[in-house]
C-alpha positions as CSV (number, residue, x, y, z in Angstrom):
1,M,16.4,-1.6,-20.4
2,A,18.0,-3.9,-18.1
3,G,17.7,-1.4,-15.4
4,R,13.7,-1.1,-16.4
5,K,13.5,-4.7,-16.0
6,S,14.7,-5.0,-12.7
7,L,12.5,-2.0,-10.9
8,W,9.5,-5.1,-10.8
9,L,11.6,-5.9,-7.4
10,F,10.6,-2.7,-5.9
11,G,7.2,-3.9,-5.5
12,Y,8.0,-6.8,-3.5
13,L,10.7,-4.7,-1.8
14,A,7.9,-2.4,-0.8
15,I,5.6,-5.4,0.4
16,I,8.5,-7.3,1.9
17,F,10.0,-4.2,3.9
18,A,6.3,-3.0,5.1
19,W,5.9,-6.0,6.9
20,I,9.4,-6.3,8.5
21,V,8.9,-2.9,9.2
22,I,5.4,-3.6,11.3
23,G,6.9,-6.5,12.5
24,I,9.4,-5.3,14.7
25,S,8.1,-2.0,15.8
26,W,4.9,-4.5,17.1
27,Y,7.8,-6.6,18.6
28,I,9.4,-3.8,20.5
29,N,6.1,-2.7,21.6
30,R,4.8,-5.7,22.3
31,S,4.0,-4.9,26.3
32,W,1.3,-2.7,25.2
33,F,0.2,-2.8,21.4
34,R,-2.8,-5.1,20.4
35,F,-3.6,-6.0,16.9
36,L,-7.0,-6.3,18.0
37,G,-6.8,-3.0,20.3
38,N,-4.8,-0.6,17.8
39,A,-3.7,1.1,15.1
40,F,-0.4,0.3,13.1
41,S,0.1,4.1,13.1
42,D,0.1,3.8,17.2
43,L,3.6,1.9,16.6
44,G,4.6,5.5,15.4
45,G,2.9,7.8,18.0
46,S,4.1,9.2,21.1
47,K,3.5,5.7,23.4
48,A,5.8,3.9,21.3
49,I,9.1,2.7,22.6
50,H,11.2,4.0,19.3
51,P,8.5,4.8,17.1
52,E,11.2,6.3,14.2
53,V,11.5,2.6,13.7
54,Y,8.2,2.6,12.6
55,N,8.3,6.4,11.1
56,V,11.5,5.8,9.3
57,G,10.5,2.4,8.1
58,L,7.1,3.6,6.2
59,I,9.1,6.8,4.6
60,V,11.4,4.3,3.1
61,T,8.7,2.1,2.2
62,G,7.3,5.1,0.5
63,I,10.4,5.8,-1.6
64,L,10.4,2.0,-2.4
65,L,6.7,2.0,-3.8
66,I,7.8,5.9,-5.3
67,I,10.3,3.7,-7.6
68,Y,7.9,1.0,-8.3
69,S,5.1,3.3,-9.6
70,A,8.4,4.2,-12.5
71,Y,8.2,0.2,-12.7
72,L,4.7,0.8,-13.7
73,Y,5.0,4.1,-15.9
74,L,7.6,2.3,-17.8
75,V,5.8,-0.8,-18.8
76,S,2.6,0.7,-19.3
77,E,1.0,1.1,-23.0
78,H,-2.4,2.0,-22.5
79,K,-3.6,5.8,-20.9
80,M,-5.2,3.7,-17.8
81,E,-1.8,1.9,-17.2
82,T,-0.2,5.4,-17.6
83,V,-2.3,6.9,-14.8
84,G,-2.5,3.8,-12.2
85,S,1.5,4.6,-12.1
86,A,0.9,8.3,-11.3
87,F,-1.7,6.9,-9.0
88,A,0.7,4.7,-7.1
89,F,3.5,7.2,-7.3
90,I,1.0,9.7,-4.8
91,A,0.5,7.0,-2.9
92,G,4.2,6.3,-2.3
93,I,4.2,10.0,-1.1
94,F,1.2,9.9,1.6
95,L,3.1,6.8,2.7
96,M,6.0,9.0,3.5
97,F,3.7,11.6,4.9
98,I,2.4,8.7,7.5
99,G,5.9,8.4,8.6
100,I,6.3,12.2,8.8
101,F,2.8,12.9,10.0
102,H,3.2,10.0,12.7
103,E,-0.1,9.4,14.6
104,G,-1.1,12.0,17.1
105,T,-0.4,14.8,14.7
106,K,-3.1,16.8,12.9
107,P,-2.6,15.5,9.3
108,H,-2.2,12.1,10.1
109,V,-6.0,10.8,9.5
110,F,-6.0,12.5,6.3
111,V,-2.6,10.9,5.0
112,S,-3.3,7.8,6.3
113,S,-6.4,7.6,4.3
114,W,-5.1,9.4,1.3
115,F,-2.4,6.5,0.8
116,F,-5.0,4.0,1.1
117,T,-7.5,5.7,-1.6
118,Q,-4.5,6.9,-4.2
119,M,-3.2,3.1,-3.9
120,D,-6.8,1.8,-4.3
121,L,-7.1,4.3,-7.5
122,S,-3.8,2.8,-9.1
123,I,-5.0,-0.6,-8.4
124,I,-8.0,0.4,-10.1
125,A,-6.7,2.3,-13.1
126,T,-3.8,0.0,-13.6
127,G,-6.4,-3.4,-13.5
128,L,-8.5,-1.4,-16.1
129,G,-5.6,-0.6,-18.3
130,M,-4.4,-4.0,-18.4
131,M,-7.5,-5.5,-19.3
132,L,-8.1,-3.3,-22.0
133,R,-4.5,-4.0,-23.5
134,G,-6.2,-7.7,-23.3
135,L,-3.8,-8.5,-20.2
136,R,-4.9,-11.4,-18.1
137,M,-4.7,-10.4,-14.9
138,G,-6.1,-7.0,-15.8
139,K,-9.6,-8.2,-14.4
140,A,-8.3,-10.1,-11.4
141,I,-6.5,-7.0,-10.4
142,L,-9.7,-4.5,-11.3
143,L,-11.7,-6.7,-9.2
144,I,-9.4,-6.1,-6.2
145,G,-9.5,-2.3,-6.5
146,I,-13.4,-2.7,-6.5
147,L,-14.3,-5.2,-4.3
148,A,-11.7,-4.5,-1.3
149,P,-13.3,-1.1,-0.8
150,I,-16.5,-2.6,-0.6
151,I,-15.7,-5.3,1.6
152,F,-13.8,-2.8,3.9
153,I,-16.9,-0.5,3.9
154,A,-19.5,-3.8,4.4
155,I,-17.8,-4.9,7.6
156,A,-17.0,-1.4,9.1
157,L,-20.6,-0.8,8.6
158,T,-22.0,-3.6,9.6
159,T,-19.9,-5.8,12.2
160,G,-17.3,-3.3,12.6
161,W,-13.4,-3.8,12.2
162,P,-12.4,-5.2,15.8
163,S,-9.7,-2.6,15.8
164,V,-8.1,-0.3,12.9
165,A,-5.2,-2.2,12.9
166,S,-7.5,-5.2,11.7
167,G,-9.1,-3.1,8.8
168,E,-5.4,-1.5,7.9
169,A,-4.1,-5.3,7.4
170,F,-7.0,-6.2,5.5
171,G,-6.1,-3.1,3.3
172,I,-2.8,-3.8,2.9
173,V,-3.0,-7.6,1.9
174,A,-5.1,-6.1,-0.5
175,I,-2.5,-4.0,-2.0
176,D,-0.2,-6.7,-1.6
177,L,-2.0,-9.2,-3.5
178,A,-2.7,-6.6,-6.4
179,V,1.2,-5.5,-6.4
180,I,2.2,-8.9,-6.9
181,L,-0.4,-9.6,-10.0
182,E,1.0,-6.5,-11.5
183,V,4.3,-7.8,-11.3
184,E,4.0,-11.0,-12.9
185,E,1.8,-10.0,-15.2
186,Y,4.1,-7.6,-16.5
187,R,7.0,-9.7,-16.2
188,R,5.4,-12.1,-18.5
189,L,5.7,-9.5,-21.2
């Protein structure tokens, strides 16, 4: 029981570690990397200085996300929450794949896109399950899962994102917010 209760930490660890990896990789590559001109994945590509920092960092972050998905499974009481944990598990695998199939490899765009898709599905399913279970943050989490992709697409189709990294940052912040709300709601129980 004590082990289960501490698994929530892996949600926060994944958030913090991901931003540390991005920050260190950006710093190492500050001579050429531009937030408004590149994709974060460029930090793991052939142009990058020490691309292994970014790529291995994403693999480790994926492992942290997989452990967090186990927490989501263990605290779930509604079937939709369980589905959400499964999507988070799959997203963790695809996050690891981004590090394995780094920028410049054929599967990179697919695994990158699929990570964000799987995380959004996890947020929607978990939020819906929490809402149906009567948990107060369920609606907010569900709204993040629905509105974030709509806003992302609306910006992409109208003004366009200034860069891939800016769109990725928006998606990551939406994921981070949902994970924080999930953790804090489940920890209240």
